Phi, psi and omega in degrees: 000136179280146180278150181278129176256120182253137176250115172241124180213140172285148180212140181281168186292334181271007171088024178253149179259344173198159173277172187299322182286350179085354178255113186230140172242121181258161179271118172205161188224185178311321185281328178291316177301313173311311179296320181295321177293318183295328185283345169279348188301319184254031181246132173235010172210133180251133181246137186220149167276170191296313190282329174289332182299316185309311179278316188297317187283315179303311185297307183300321179295323172298317178293324183288349175267353184244097178296345177272349179291138183300335181256018184305311180303317182289313180302312178308307176309304185299311185294329180283334189277129178303140182241141174241126177249125176274116180206143174256004178242332179280122177242337179227145176207158179254018184283135170285146166066027190226138173236150183259136171229129175244172177107197189288116180304318180305305185301310185297320177298313174304324183286325184288320184295321184281341179283156179297146175148182179277193175293159176244146184235124179260127175256351178131194010282191179307312183296315178295313180305312183300319182293316181295318180293313183301326178259024175049046175262347186272132180267320177225149179242132168245102179258127172259094179280113187265147185285061181204162180237139170261331181082334177203174182142208180246137179250165174253003184260008186293339179276352185286119184271323180233170177308141177241085179301129179238154178252123177287126182258316178204147168229146178213134180261131172271157175307324181291344179110348176286140178241123177278129176238110181257114174241156172249147183270000000 
């Protein structure tokens, strides 16, 4: 049986996952954080693009060392989970629990899906997510729809060539205004 590839990303009401400068603040609270921790329960691999990896890994490793941090449980789980970074330019890194894969993303994802293990979760970035979506490699989508609009930025759907029907599995509105939309492809 193939491993499941899940994509979890924050997204604005107007469909952007980040502003062009790459610094984006989405709306979340303790219940969204709790969902994010729970969504990692059946995951044994986190997949990241090279640009996302630089800030993501350092940030969450730092959170994982501070038990007083409100996002400590999430940081600890992310820090403990093995990560795979897709990059054709990174050859050396100092990240713990992380490997680098270069080459054809589609082929490498299919190898990972065929390997033994639990689910894999992609957090981004936008380029990696768009490639995975455009090549129909994502099995489940977890969109955290934030109550804000950017007006411009990066989307993850530019690689979709034809209609991409999805089946809604669950939706949930959090008190902070963020809405979880869980779809299966």
